[in-house]
PDBQT receptor file of N, H, CA, C and O in Angstrom, charges set to zero:
ATOM      1  N   HIS A   1     -30.074  -7.583 -12.772  1.00  0.00    +0.000 N 
ATOM      2  CA  HIS A   1     -28.519  -6.019 -13.756  1.00  0.00    +0.000 C 
ATOM      3  C   HIS A   1     -27.587  -6.392 -13.711  1.00  0.00    +0.000 C 
ATOM      4  O   HIS A   1     -27.087  -6.996 -12.763  1.00  0.00    +0.000 OA
ATOM      5  N   ALA A   2     -27.116  -6.137 -14.703  1.00  0.00    +0.000 N 
ATOM      6  H   ALA A   2     -27.522  -5.646 -15.473  1.00  0.00    +0.000 HD
ATOM      7  CA  ALA A   2     -25.528  -6.370 -14.952  1.00  0.00    +0.000 C 
ATOM      8  C   ALA A   2     -24.333  -5.887 -14.259  1.00  0.00    +0.000 C 
ATOM      9  O   ALA A   2     -23.253  -6.409 -13.983  1.00  0.00    +0.000 OA
ATOM     10  N   ASP A   3     -25.052  -4.282 -13.983  1.00  0.00    +0.000 N 
ATOM     11  H   ASP A   3     -25.929  -3.858 -14.208  1.00  0.00    +0.000 HD
ATOM     12  CA  ASP A   3     -24.019  -2.860 -13.219  1.00  0.00    +0.000 C 
ATOM     13  C   ASP A   3     -24.148  -3.339 -12.075  1.00  0.00    +0.000 C 
ATOM     14  O   ASP A   3     -23.218  -2.733 -11.542  1.00  0.00    +0.000 OA
ATOM     15  N   GLY A   4     -24.740  -4.194 -10.967  1.00  0.00    +0.000 N 
ATOM     16  H   GLY A   4     -25.495  -4.686 -11.399  1.00  0.00    +0.000 HD
ATOM     17  CA  GLY A   4     -24.743  -4.407  -9.414  1.00  0.00    +0.000 C 
ATOM     18  C   GLY A   4     -23.656  -5.810  -9.829  1.00  0.00    +0.000 C 
ATOM     19  O   GLY A   4     -22.627  -5.955  -9.170  1.00  0.00    +0.000 OA
ATOM     20  N   ILE A   5     -23.922  -6.568 -10.705  1.00  0.00    +0.000 N 
ATOM     21  H   ILE A   5     -24.758  -6.450 -11.241  1.00  0.00    +0.000 HD
ATOM     22  CA  ILE A   5     -22.735  -7.761 -10.623  1.00  0.00    +0.000 C 
ATOM     23  C   ILE A   5     -21.226  -7.177 -10.768  1.00  0.00    +0.000 C 
ATOM     24  O   ILE A   5     -20.176  -7.478 -10.200  1.00  0.00    +0.000 OA
ATOM     25  N   TYR A   6     -21.531  -6.270 -11.709  1.00  0.00    +0.000 N 
ATOM     26  H   TYR A   6     -22.383  -6.025 -12.171  1.00  0.00    +0.000 HD
ATOM     27  CA  TYR A   6     -20.113  -6.135 -12.222  1.00  0.00    +0.000 C 
ATOM     28  C   TYR A   6     -19.024  -5.449 -11.236  1.00  0.00    +0.000 C 
ATOM     29  O   TYR A   6     -17.807  -5.510 -11.061  1.00  0.00    +0.000 OA
ATOM     30  N   THR A   7     -20.301  -4.658 -10.609  1.00  0.00    +0.000 N 
ATOM     31  H   THR A   7     -21.290  -4.608 -10.751  1.00  0.00    +0.000 HD
ATOM     32  CA  THR A   7     -19.572  -3.793  -9.109  1.00  0.00    +0.000 C 
ATOM     33  C   THR A   7     -18.897  -4.465  -7.673  1.00  0.00    +0.000 C 
ATOM     34  O   THR A   7     -18.004  -4.328  -6.837  1.00  0.00    +0.000 OA
ATOM     35  N   SER A   8     -19.914  -5.191  -8.033  1.00  0.00    +0.000 N 
ATOM     36  H   SER A   8     -20.640  -5.302  -8.713  1.00  0.00    +0.000 HD
ATOM     37  CA  SER A   8     -19.934  -6.444  -6.883  1.00  0.00    +0.000 C 
ATOM     38  C   SER A   8     -18.871  -7.223  -7.050  1.00  0.00    +0.000 C 
ATOM     39  O   SER A   8     -18.676  -7.964  -6.086  1.00  0.00    +0.000 OA
ATOM     40  N   ASP A   9     -17.973  -7.343  -8.087  1.00  0.00    +0.000 N 
ATOM     41  H   ASP A   9     -18.132  -6.741  -8.869  1.00  0.00    +0.000 HD
ATOM     42  CA  ASP A   9     -16.872  -8.850  -7.995  1.00  0.00    +0.000 C 
ATOM     43  C   ASP A   9     -16.099  -7.406  -8.755  1.00  0.00    +0.000 C 
ATOM     44  O   ASP A   9     -15.157  -8.170  -8.970  1.00  0.00    +0.000 OA
ATOM     45  N   VAL A  10     -15.797  -6.543  -9.136  1.00  0.00    +0.000 N 
ATOM     46  H   VAL A  10     -16.562  -5.922  -8.962  1.00  0.00    +0.000 HD
ATOM     47  CA  VAL A  10     -14.966  -5.701  -8.769  1.00  0.00    +0.000 C 
ATOM     48  C   VAL A  10     -14.690  -5.498  -7.149  1.00  0.00    +0.000 C 
ATOM     49  O   VAL A  10     -13.547  -5.354  -6.715  1.00  0.00    +0.000 OA
ATOM     50  N   ALA A  11     -15.519  -5.501  -6.551  1.00  0.00    +0.000 N 
ATOM     51  H   ALA A  11     -16.447  -5.618  -6.904  1.00  0.00    +0.000 HD
ATOM     52  CA  ALA A  11     -15.020  -5.144  -4.541  1.00  0.00    +0.000 C 
ATOM     53  C   ALA A  11     -14.555  -6.600  -5.269  1.00  0.00    +0.000 C 
ATOM     54  O   ALA A  11     -13.762  -6.648  -6.210  1.00  0.00    +0.000 OA
ATOM     55  N   SER A  12     -15.152  -7.683  -4.699  1.00  0.00    +0.000 N 
ATOM     56  H   SER A  12     -15.796  -7.644  -3.935  1.00  0.00    +0.000 HD
ATOM     57  CA  SER A  12     -13.981  -8.897  -4.387  1.00  0.00    +0.000 C 
ATOM     58  C   SER A  12     -13.809  -8.788  -5.190  1.00  0.00    +0.000 C 
ATOM     59  O   SER A  12     -14.883  -8.542  -5.739  1.00  0.00    +0.000 OA
ATOM     60  N   LEU A  13     -12.490  -8.782  -6.376  1.00  0.00    +0.000 N 
ATOM     61  H   LEU A  13     -11.617  -8.982  -5.930  1.00  0.00    +0.000 HD
ATOM     62  CA  LEU A  13     -11.329  -9.016  -6.840  1.00  0.00    +0.000 C 
ATOM     63  C   LEU A  13     -10.604  -7.860  -6.014  1.00  0.00    +0.000 C 
ATOM     64  O   LEU A  13      -9.761  -8.423  -5.316  1.00  0.00    +0.000 OA
ATOM     65  N   THR A  14     -10.579  -6.683  -5.828  1.00  0.00    +0.000 N 
ATOM     66  H   THR A  14     -11.264  -6.226  -6.395  1.00  0.00    +0.000 HD
ATOM     67  CA  THR A  14     -10.234  -5.636  -5.559  1.00  0.00    +0.000 C 
ATOM     68  C   THR A  14      -9.554  -6.128  -4.008  1.00  0.00    +0.000 C 
ATOM     69  O   THR A  14      -8.328  -6.157  -3.907  1.00  0.00    +0.000 OA
ATOM     70  N   ASP A  15     -10.517  -6.547  -2.701  1.00  0.00    +0.000 N 
ATOM     71  H   ASP A  15     -11.513  -6.524  -2.783  1.00  0.00    +0.000 HD
ATOM     72  CA  ASP A  15     -10.793  -7.272  -1.579  1.00  0.00    +0.000 C 
ATOM     73  C   ASP A  15      -9.200  -8.365  -2.514  1.00  0.00    +0.000 C 
ATOM     74  O   ASP A  15      -8.088  -7.860  -2.661  1.00  0.00    +0.000 OA
ATOM     75  N   TYR A  16      -9.405  -9.210  -2.786  1.00  0.00    +0.000 N 
ATOM     76  H   TYR A  16     -10.309  -9.621  -2.666  1.00  0.00    +0.000 HD
ATOM     77  CA  TYR A  16      -8.344 -10.017  -2.804  1.00  0.00    +0.000 C 
ATOM     78  C   TYR A  16      -7.634  -9.899  -3.905  1.00  0.00    +0.000 C 
ATOM     79  O   TYR A  16      -8.383 -10.003  -4.876  1.00  0.00    +0.000 OA
ATOM     80  N   LEU A  17      -6.728  -9.761  -4.152  1.00  0.00    +0.000 N 
ATOM     81  H   LEU A  17      -6.119  -9.677  -3.363  1.00  0.00    +0.000 HD
ATOM     82  CA  LEU A  17      -5.668  -8.564  -5.040  1.00  0.00    +0.000 C 
ATOM     83  C   LEU A  17      -5.365  -7.876  -3.106  1.00  0.00    +0.000 C 
ATOM     84  O   LEU A  17      -4.190  -7.625  -2.836  1.00  0.00    +0.000 OA
ATOM     85  N   LYS A  18      -6.250  -7.684  -2.164  1.00  0.00    +0.000 N 
ATOM     86  H   LYS A  18      -7.204  -7.888  -2.383  1.00  0.00    +0.000 HD
ATOM     87  CA  LYS A  18      -5.333  -6.486  -0.905  1.00  0.00    +0.000 C 
ATOM     88  C   LYS A  18      -4.579  -7.299  -0.136  1.00  0.00    +0.000 C 
ATOM     89  O   LYS A  18      -3.482  -7.031   0.355  1.00  0.00    +0.000 OA
ATOM     90  N   SER A  19      -5.460  -8.727  -0.007  1.00  0.00    +0.000 N 
ATOM     91  H   SER A  19      -6.351  -8.944  -0.407  1.00  0.00    +0.000 HD
ATOM     92  CA  SER A  19      -5.246  -9.618   0.358  1.00  0.00    +0.000 C 
ATOM     93  C   SER A  19      -3.985 -10.360   0.662  1.00  0.00    +0.000 C 
ATOM     94  O   SER A  19      -3.226 -10.541   1.613  1.00  0.00    +0.000 OA
ATOM     95  N   LYS A  20      -4.155 -10.802  -0.940  1.00  0.00    +0.000 N 
ATOM     96  H   LYS A  20      -4.772 -10.655  -1.713  1.00  0.00    +0.000 HD
ATOM     97  CA  LYS A  20      -3.033 -11.624  -1.672  1.00  0.00    +0.000 C 
ATOM     98  C   LYS A  20      -1.730 -10.329  -1.105  1.00  0.00    +0.000 C 
ATOM     99  O   LYS A  20      -0.821 -10.644  -0.337  1.00  0.00    +0.000 OA
ATOM    100  N   ARG A  21      -1.891  -9.004  -1.627  1.00  0.00    +0.000 N 
ATOM    101  H   ARG A  21      -2.629  -8.748  -2.251  1.00  0.00    +0.000 HD
ATOM    102  CA  ARG A  21      -0.376  -8.565  -1.208  1.00  0.00    +0.000 C 
ATOM    103  C   ARG A  21      -0.595  -8.107  -0.041  1.00  0.00    +0.000 C 
ATOM    104  O   ARG A  21       0.015  -7.038  -0.053  1.00  0.00    +0.000 OA
ATOM    105  N   PHE A  22      -1.064  -8.218   0.947  1.00  0.00    +0.000 N 
ATOM    106  H   PHE A  22      -1.560  -9.087   0.957  1.00  0.00    +0.000 HD
ATOM    107  CA  PHE A  22      -0.775  -8.237   2.556  1.00  0.00    +0.000 C 
ATOM    108  C   PHE A  22      -0.245  -9.452   3.140  1.00  0.00    +0.000 C 
ATOM    109  O   PHE A  22       0.468  -9.538   4.140  1.00  0.00    +0.000 OA
ATOM    110  N   VAL A  23      -0.770 -10.576   2.239  1.00  0.00    +0.000 N 
ATOM    111  H   VAL A  23      -1.349 -10.506   1.427  1.00  0.00    +0.000 HD
ATOM    112  CA  VAL A  23      -0.249 -11.703   3.116  1.00  0.00    +0.000 C 
ATOM    113  C   VAL A  23       1.396 -12.497   2.030  1.00  0.00    +0.000 C 
ATOM    114  O   VAL A  23       2.174 -13.401   2.334  1.00  0.00    +0.000 OA
ATOM    115  N   GLU A  24       1.305 -11.548   0.692  1.00  0.00    +0.000 N 
ATOM    116  H   GLU A  24       0.673 -10.813   0.445  1.00  0.00    +0.000 HD
ATOM    117  CA  GLU A  24       3.105 -11.309   0.052  1.00  0.00    +0.000 C 
ATOM    118  C   GLU A  24       4.115 -10.267   0.918  1.00  0.00    +0.000 C 
ATOM    119  O   GLU A  24       5.345 -10.317   0.902  1.00  0.00    +0.000 OA
ATOM    120  N   SER A  25       3.463  -9.513   1.515  1.00  0.00    +0.000 N 
ATOM    121  H   SER A  25       2.464  -9.472   1.528  1.00  0.00    +0.000 HD
ATOM    122  CA  SER A  25       4.039  -8.607   2.396  1.00  0.00    +0.000 C 
ATOM    123  C   SER A  25       4.648  -9.450   3.743  1.00  0.00    +0.000 C 
ATOM    124  O   SER A  25       5.709  -9.468   4.367  1.00  0.00    +0.000 OA
ATOM    125  N   LEU A  26       3.416 -10.094   3.804  1.00  0.00    +0.000 N 
ATOM    126  H   LEU A  26       2.555 -10.079   3.296  1.00  0.00    +0.000 HD
ATOM    127  CA  LEU A  26       3.835  -9.987   5.474  1.00  0.00    +0.000 C 
ATOM    128  C   LEU A  26       4.841 -11.512   5.199  1.00  0.00    +0.000 C 
ATOM    129  O   LEU A  26       5.848 -11.602   5.900  1.00  0.00    +0.000 OA
ATOM    130  N   SER A  27       4.596 -12.479   4.356  1.00  0.00    +0.000 N 
ATOM    131  H   SER A  27       3.777 -12.406   3.787  1.00  0.00    +0.000 HD
ATOM    132  CA  SER A  27       5.936 -14.015   4.512  1.00  0.00    +0.000 C 
ATOM    133  C   SER A  27       6.768 -13.133   3.855  1.00  0.00    +0.000 C 
ATOM    134  O   SER A  27       7.768 -13.851   3.843  1.00  0.00    +0.000 OA
ATOM    135  N   ASN A  28       7.314 -11.534   2.976  1.00  0.00    +0.000 N 
ATOM    136  H   ASN A  28       6.501 -10.952   2.985  1.00  0.00    +0.000 HD
ATOM    137  CA  ASN A  28       7.824 -10.871   2.566  1.00  0.00    +0.000 C 
ATOM    138  C   ASN A  28       8.650 -10.697   4.450  1.00  0.00    +0.000 C 
ATOM    139  O   ASN A  28       9.724 -11.232   4.727  1.00  0.00    +0.000 OA
ATOM    140  N   TYR A  29       8.097 -10.133   5.130  1.00  0.00    +0.000 N 
ATOM    141  H   TYR A  29       7.225  -9.698   4.905  1.00  0.00    +0.000 HD
ATOM    142  CA  TYR A  29       8.610  -9.483   6.053  1.00  0.00    +0.000 C 
ATOM    143  C   TYR A  29       9.011 -11.062   7.127  1.00  0.00    +0.000 C 
ATOM    144  O   TYR A  29      10.124 -11.142   7.647  1.00  0.00    +0.000 OA
ATOM    145  N   ASN A  30       8.437 -11.677   7.236  1.00  0.00    +0.000 N 
ATOM    146  H   ASN A  30       7.533 -11.612   6.814  1.00  0.00    +0.000 HD
ATOM    147  CA  ASN A  30       8.980 -13.179   8.082  1.00  0.00    +0.000 C 
ATOM    148  C   ASN A  30      10.013 -12.913   7.093  1.00  0.00    +0.000 C 
ATOM    149  O   ASN A  30      10.372 -11.752   7.290  1.00  0.00    +0.000 OA
ATOM    150  N   LYS A  31      10.660 -13.410   6.139  1.00  0.00    +0.000 N 
ATOM    151  H   LYS A  31      10.368 -14.353   5.979  1.00  0.00    +0.000 HD
ATOM    152  CA  LYS A  31      12.043 -13.191   5.804  1.00  0.00    +0.000 C 
ATOM    153  C   LYS A  31      12.914 -12.667   5.797  1.00  0.00    +0.000 C 
ATOM    154  O   LYS A  31      13.916 -13.227   5.352  1.00  0.00    +0.000 OA
ATOM    155  N   ARG A  32      13.008 -11.053   6.383  1.00  0.00    +0.000 N 
ATOM    156  H   ARG A  32      12.195 -10.599   6.745  1.00  0.00    +0.000 HD
ATOM    157  CA  ARG A  32      13.348 -10.557   6.570  1.00  0.00    +0.000 C 
ATOM    158  C   ARG A  32      13.924 -10.756   7.842  1.00  0.00    +0.000 C 
ATOM    159  O   ARG A  32      15.127 -10.750   8.103  1.00  0.00    +0.000 OA
ATOM    160  N   GLN A  33      12.815 -10.965   8.753  1.00  0.00    +0.000 N 
ATOM    161  H   GLN A  33      11.838 -10.970   8.541  1.00  0.00    +0.000 HD
ATOM    162  CA  GLN A  33      13.266 -11.591  10.173  1.00  0.00    +0.000 C 
ATOM    163  C   GLN A  33      14.014 -12.581  10.537  1.00  0.00    +0.000 C 
ATOM    164  O   GLN A  33      14.813 -12.615  11.472  1.00  0.00    +0.000 OA
ATOM    165  N   ASN A  34      13.671 -13.618   9.577  1.00  0.00    +0.000 N 
ATOM    166  H   ASN A  34      13.021 -13.590   8.817  1.00  0.00    +0.000 HD
ATOM    167  CA  ASN A  34      15.038 -14.878   9.509  1.00  0.00    +0.000 C 
ATOM    168  C   ASN A  34      16.183 -14.352   9.114  1.00  0.00    +0.000 C 
ATOM    169  O   ASN A  34      17.247 -14.613   9.675  1.00  0.00    +0.000 OA
ATOM    170  N   ASP A  35      16.080 -13.615   8.180  1.00  0.00    +0.000 N 
ATOM    171  H   ASP A  35      15.216 -13.403   7.724  1.00  0.00    +0.000 HD
ATOM    172  CA  ASP A  35      18.207 -13.774   7.795  1.00  0.00    +0.000 C 
ATOM    173  C   ASP A  35      18.394 -13.013   8.730  1.00  0.00    +0.000 C 
ATOM    174  O   ASP A  35      19.607 -12.808   8.689  1.00  0.00    +0.000 OA
ATOM    175  N   ARG A  36      17.906 -12.349   9.710  1.00  0.00    +0.000 N 
ATOM    176  H   ARG A  36      16.920 -12.515   9.743  1.00  0.00    +0.000 HD
ATOM    177  CA  ARG A  36      18.252 -11.357  10.298  1.00  0.00    +0.000 C 
ATOM    178  C   ARG A  36      19.198 -12.060  12.151  1.00  0.00    +0.000 C 
ATOM    179  O   ARG A  36      19.862 -11.681  13.116  1.00  0.00    +0.000 OA
ATOM    180  N   ARG A  37      18.408 -13.518  11.391  1.00  0.00    +0.000 N 
ATOM    181  H   ARG A  37      17.869 -13.826  10.607  1.00  0.00    +0.000 HD
ATOM    182  CA  ARG A  37      18.361 -14.050  12.537  1.00  0.00    +0.000 C 
ATOM    183  C   ARG A  37      19.610 -14.886  12.081  1.00  0.00    +0.000 C 
ATOM    184  O   ARG A  37      20.457 -14.641  12.939  1.00  0.00    +0.000 OA
ATOM    185  N   MET A  38      20.148 -15.746  11.164  1.00  0.00    +0.000 N 
ATOM    186  H   MET A  38      19.460 -15.945  10.467  1.00  0.00    +0.000 HD
ATOM    187  CA  MET A  38      20.611 -16.192  10.934  1.00  0.00    +0.000 C 
ATOM    188  C   MET A  38      22.275 -15.635  10.741  1.00  0.00    +0.000 C 
ATOM    189  O   MET A  38      23.140 -16.406  10.327  1.00  0.00    +0.000 OA
TER     190      MET A  38
């Protein structure tokens, strides 16, 4: 059933993008903390 596969693909892609964005914002936050320390 193509629709089911497509939906799950979109869901996993969304999760992937969300986690990627989370990791990016986390590393940006860490960078800011390090800058403040210097």
